[in-house]
C-alpha positions in Angstrom: 200.2 115.5 -64.4 200.1 116.8 -68.0 196.8 117.2 -69.7 196.1 114.9 -72.7 195.2 116.7 -75.9 191.7 115.9 -77.1 191.7 113.9 -80.3 190.9 115.9 -83.4 188.3 114.4 -85.8 189.8 113.8 -89.2 188.8 112.6 -92.6 190.7 111.5 -95.7 190.9 112.7 -99.2 192.4 111.1 -102.3 194.3 113.5 -104.6 195.0 112.6 -108.2 197.0 114.7 -110.6 197.1 113.7 -114.3 197.3 115.0 -117.8 194.3 115.9 -120.1 193.5 115.3 -123.7 190.8 117.3 -125.3 189.9 118.7 -121.8 189.3 115.3 -120.3 191.4 113.4 -117.8 193.7 111.2 -119.9 195.7 109.2 -117.2 198.7 108.5 -119.5 200.5 109.4 -116.3 199.1 110.0 -112.8 200.3 111.0 -109.3 198.2 109.9 -106.3 198.3 110.8 -102.6 195.9 110.2 -99.7 195.8 113.1 -97.2 194.4 113.0 -93.6 192.9 116.4 -92.7 191.0 117.8 -89.7 187.2 117.9 -90.2 187.0 121.7 -89.6 189.4 122.6 -92.4 188.4 125.3 -94.9 188.1 124.5 -98.6 190.9 127.0 -99.2 193.3 125.3 -96.8 192.3 121.9 -98.2 193.3 123.0 -101.7 196.5 124.5 -100.4 197.5 121.2 -98.8 196.4 119.1 -101.9 198.4 121.4 -104.2 201.4 121.2 -102.0 201.2 117.3 -102.0 201.3 117.4 -105.9 204.1 120.0 -106.1 201.7 122.7 -107.3 202.4 125.3 -104.6 201.9 128.8 -106.1 200.3 127.5 -109.3 197.1 129.4 -110.2 194.1 127.9 -111.9 190.3 127.3 -111.7 188.6 125.4 -109.0 185.2 123.7 -109.3 183.6 122.2 -106.2 181.2 119.4 -106.8 180.4 118.7 -103.2 182.5 115.6 -102.3 184.9 116.2 -105.2 186.9 119.2 -106.2 188.8 119.6 -109.4 191.6 122.1 -110.0 192.7 123.0 -113.6 196.0 124.9 -113.7 196.1 127.8 -116.2 198.1 127.1 -119.4 198.7 123.5 -118.6 197.0 120.4 -120.0 196.6 118.9 -116.5 193.9 118.4 -113.9 193.9 117.6 -110.2 191.0 115.8 -108.5 190.4 115.9 -104.7 187.9 113.3 -103.6 186.5 112.6 -100.1 187.1 109.0 -98.9 184.0 107.5 -97.3 
């Protein structure tokens, strides 16, 4: 009899990618995704998956972690990506 895999605890994050105006999120256009991730995921892997969901793989920028929200601002681009934990 095959062994059942133990269920992995997960959580969800909302990812928003939008333009900026004057350094602030403008929302004249926006792309949104909800990702389900394992609880033990590192911040680096979380950002890797969020960037991949928005088509930003390989794009460099600054990351600021505010606890339950992370923002990513790509270099030389008037855009911002927010990753927010869903409670």
